[in-house]
N, C-alpha and C positions, 0 to 999 in steps of 0.2 A: 831454674832461673840463671841467666848469664848477666853479669855486670858489664856494662859497656859505656864507653865515652862516645859522645856524639856532638857534632857541630850543627847548630840550627841558626836560621836567620830570625832574629826577634823583631826586625823591622825591614823595610825596603830601603835599598841603598847600595853602598859599596862594602868592602871587606870589614869596615868598622861596625857593621850591624851583626856580625857573627858572634856567637857565644857558645862556649863548650858546656855541655851539661852531662850529667850521669843518669843513665837509665837502666832499668831491669828488663831484659828480654825474656818473655815467657818461654818455657820449654816448647820445642816445635811440635805442632800437631800433625795429623796425617797430611801428607803432601807438602810438608814444610821442612826446611833445613836451617840450622844455625851455623853460620860461617864466621870464624875468626878472621878478621881482615888483616892481610899482610901488606896490601897496597890498595889505594883507592885511585882510580883513574880521574883525570881532571879534563873538563871540556868547557868551551865557552858557554854552553847551555847551562852550566852550573850557576855562573853569576848572573846570567840573564833571568834565571828562575826567580831571583830575589831583587831584580833591578827596581829602581824607583818608579813610583806612579801607579802601583797596583792596589788592589782592594785590601785594606787592613784586616778584614775579617778572615783572610787566608792565613794569617800568621798564627803561630810560628811555622816556619817552613824547614823541613829537612832538605839536605843537599847531597848530590852525588848519585850518578846513574850506573856506575859499574865498579866492581871490586874484584880482587883476586885474593884467595886465602886458603884456609884449611877448614874442613868440616869439623865442627865441634859436636854436633848432634843431628840426628835425623828423626823425623816423626815416625810413628808406627807404620810398618808396611810401605815404606816410602823409598822410591828410587829417584836419582837425580836425572836431569834432562838427557844426559848422554848415556844413561843406563847404569845400574848398580849404585855404587857409592857407599863408602864406609867412613867412620870417624877417623880423622887423620889424613884423608885424601886431599890433595891439592886441587883447587877448583877455581873457576871464574864464575861470576854471577852478573847477568845482564838480562833484564833491566831491573834495577832497584831504585829507590828514591831517597835513601838515607845512607849513601855510601861513605860519607865523611864520618867514619865511625871506627871503633875498634872491633866491633862485631855487629852482624846483621842477621835478622831472620828474613828468609825469602822463600817464595814458592820453589819447591824442589825442581819443577819443570824449567826454571830459569837458571839452574846450577849445572855447570858442565865441567868435565875433567879438564884441568889446565894442561895445555901443551907443554911438554918437558923442555921444548926448545926455547921457551920464553921465561924470563925472570918474572917475579911477581909484579913489579911496576910495568913491564911490557904487557903482560897478560891483562892487567887491570885497564889498560888503554887500548885493547885490541878491538872490542866488539862494536862500540858505538861508531867509531870512524870506519871500521871495516865493513859493517853492514850498510852504512850510509854510502860508502864508495861503491859497494856492489849494487845498490839500488840505482845509483846514477847510471852505471854502465848498462844495467838492465833496461832502464827507461829509454836511453838513446839507442839501444839495440846494437851496441858495438860488436864487430866481428873481426876475425882474422883478416889482415891485409889492409884494414882501414886506418885512417889517421884521425886522432882525437886531440883537440886543444883543451888543456886543463888549466883553468885560471886558479892561481893560488897553489901551484904545484908543490911548493915547499911546506905548505901547511899540513896538518895531520890528515885531513880527508884527502887532500891532493896527493900526498905521499902514498896512501893506500890505493887511490885510483890508479896512479902510475903503475904500481906493482901488479894490480889485478888486470889492467889493460894489457900490459906486456905479456901476462900469462895467456891472454886471449889471442895473442899474436898480432896485436895492433901496434902502430907507431904512435908515440906520444910526444907532443910539444907542450911544454909547461911554462907558464908565465911565473916570474919570480923576481925578487930583488937580486941584483948581481952578486951580493954577498952569499946568496944561497944557491948559486949555479952549480957548485960542486955536489951539493946534496941532491939536486934534481938529476944531475948526470949519473950519480951513484946508482940510481934505480932504473936507469936506461932511457930517460927522456932527454929531449933536446930543449935546453932552456932559452927563453927569450925574455927580454927585460920589459917591465911595466913602463908605461908612459907614452908620450906622443910618438906616433909612428909604429905603434904595436901591430896594427893591421899589416903594414908593409913588411915588418920583420917576420911575422907569421907566414906571409905568402912566400917570402924568400926561402924559408926553411921547409916549406911544404909546397913545392912547385906543382905537385899533382893535385893540390887542393886539400881541404879539410872536410872530413865527413861528419864529425860531430863535435860538440863542445860541452864541457862540464865546468860550470862556474861555482867555485866555493868561496868567492870573495864578496860578491854582492854589489860591486860598484858599477856605475854606468859604463865605464870603459870596457869592462869585461863583456857586458851584454851588447854594447854597440859593435864591438869587434866580432863577436860571435854571429850577430845578425848579418854583418857585412860579408862574412866568409861562408855562411851556410844558408842555403835557400830553404831547406826543409826545417821549419822551426820546431817540429816535433823531435828533432835530433839535437836540440839545445835544452839543457836542464840546469837549473840553479838550486843550490841549497840555501841561498841567502837573499837573492834579489826577487822578492815576492811582489813588490809594488807594481812593476811593469809587466808582469807575466800575462795578465788578462788582456792588456792592450796589445802587447807585441807577440803573443801567441806561443811563447816557449813554455816548457814544462818546469814544474818545481816539485821538490820532495821535502818532506819534513812533517811537523806536527799537524799542519793544516791539510795535508794530503791523506785521505783515509786509507789509501793503499800502502802508505809507508810503514806503519806499525806492523801489519801482518807480514809484509815482505821481509822486514828486518828480523822479525822473530824466526821466520823460516830459514833465513840466510845464516843464522848463527852457526849451525853445524858445519856448513861448507867453509866459513871463514876460519873456524877452529881447526878444521882439517888442513887447510892451506898452511896455517902457522905450524901445526904439528909436523908437517913435512918440510919445514924450512923454506917455504915458498912465499911467506908473508911475514915481514918483520915490522917492529914498532920502534923507531928511534926514540930514545929517552933523552930529554934535555937536562932535567934537574929533578931531584926528589926533595921533599920536605918532610919533617916529622909531623905527625898528626896535630901536635900542639901549635904548629906554625901555620895552620890553615888560613888565617887572614893574610899573612905574608905571601903564601902560595897563591891565593886568589888575586892579590895585587899583581903578582908576577904574571899570572895567566891573562890578566886584563891588559898588561903592558908589554914591554919587550923582554924576552927571555931567550936563553940559548935555544938553538934549533932542536926540535924534538918535543915530545910530550912531557908533561909534568905529572907527578904522582905524589900522593900523601902516603907516608909509610908509618903506620902506628908502631 
């Protein structure tokens, strides 16, 4: 048995519904691993998971989809997803459902060697956004020499999209607040400001046209501009604007798309390999201790420094 601290949502709502509990994790069985969490990644999907208005019968809910840490124990005759694996190895785990914790049990197939190029907070935030970004690029079929417009380029998924698109040999235009322009440029994209006139600004920086668009924001402006710039709607994809997709004919990825889960599971190895070779980085904005989970979630929901957030037990 492993003693662990874990945050759960005892009700639906905001950070105030979170409660820390103590649990006993059973010893891992065949095909399982116990991982001591050194950092838990944080994503908007975390607080959406326990947002208000859901079925009370689902409670309590565990929280957190990805972690990085150290193997505490492996089940009998068990290898991790990247092969081998021993007690003490540094690893990342994705996908889990109880990552806001000091330790987790997980299927060993979802445990991978941590790239030595990344810190624990960086590694804990790599795979959810990295595989999402990879899926968007796959869906629009981006290739070398093309130009892609990325809405929300300074966000976590947007930052990963920029890096992966540049590795493909594409030109990237990224929408962002002016305060984040330097961050967008840092990864090789040309920033353009949100707001009235966005279509014209995008046309000015892409006189040869835009071949594809990836929306990570979900607002009408992003979709309207994408539709105006790109005639082939199969080359427009959104991770957030689901409501208009059926009417307007663009693509979406996420939980409602049955292809998303299998693609992202398969993409984990390639995302880890890019990070291991220094080709994919994860900017970290702020870290919080595990005991500060409600405050960290409040920061995640509001304004926080550029970059990802992490809980560090």
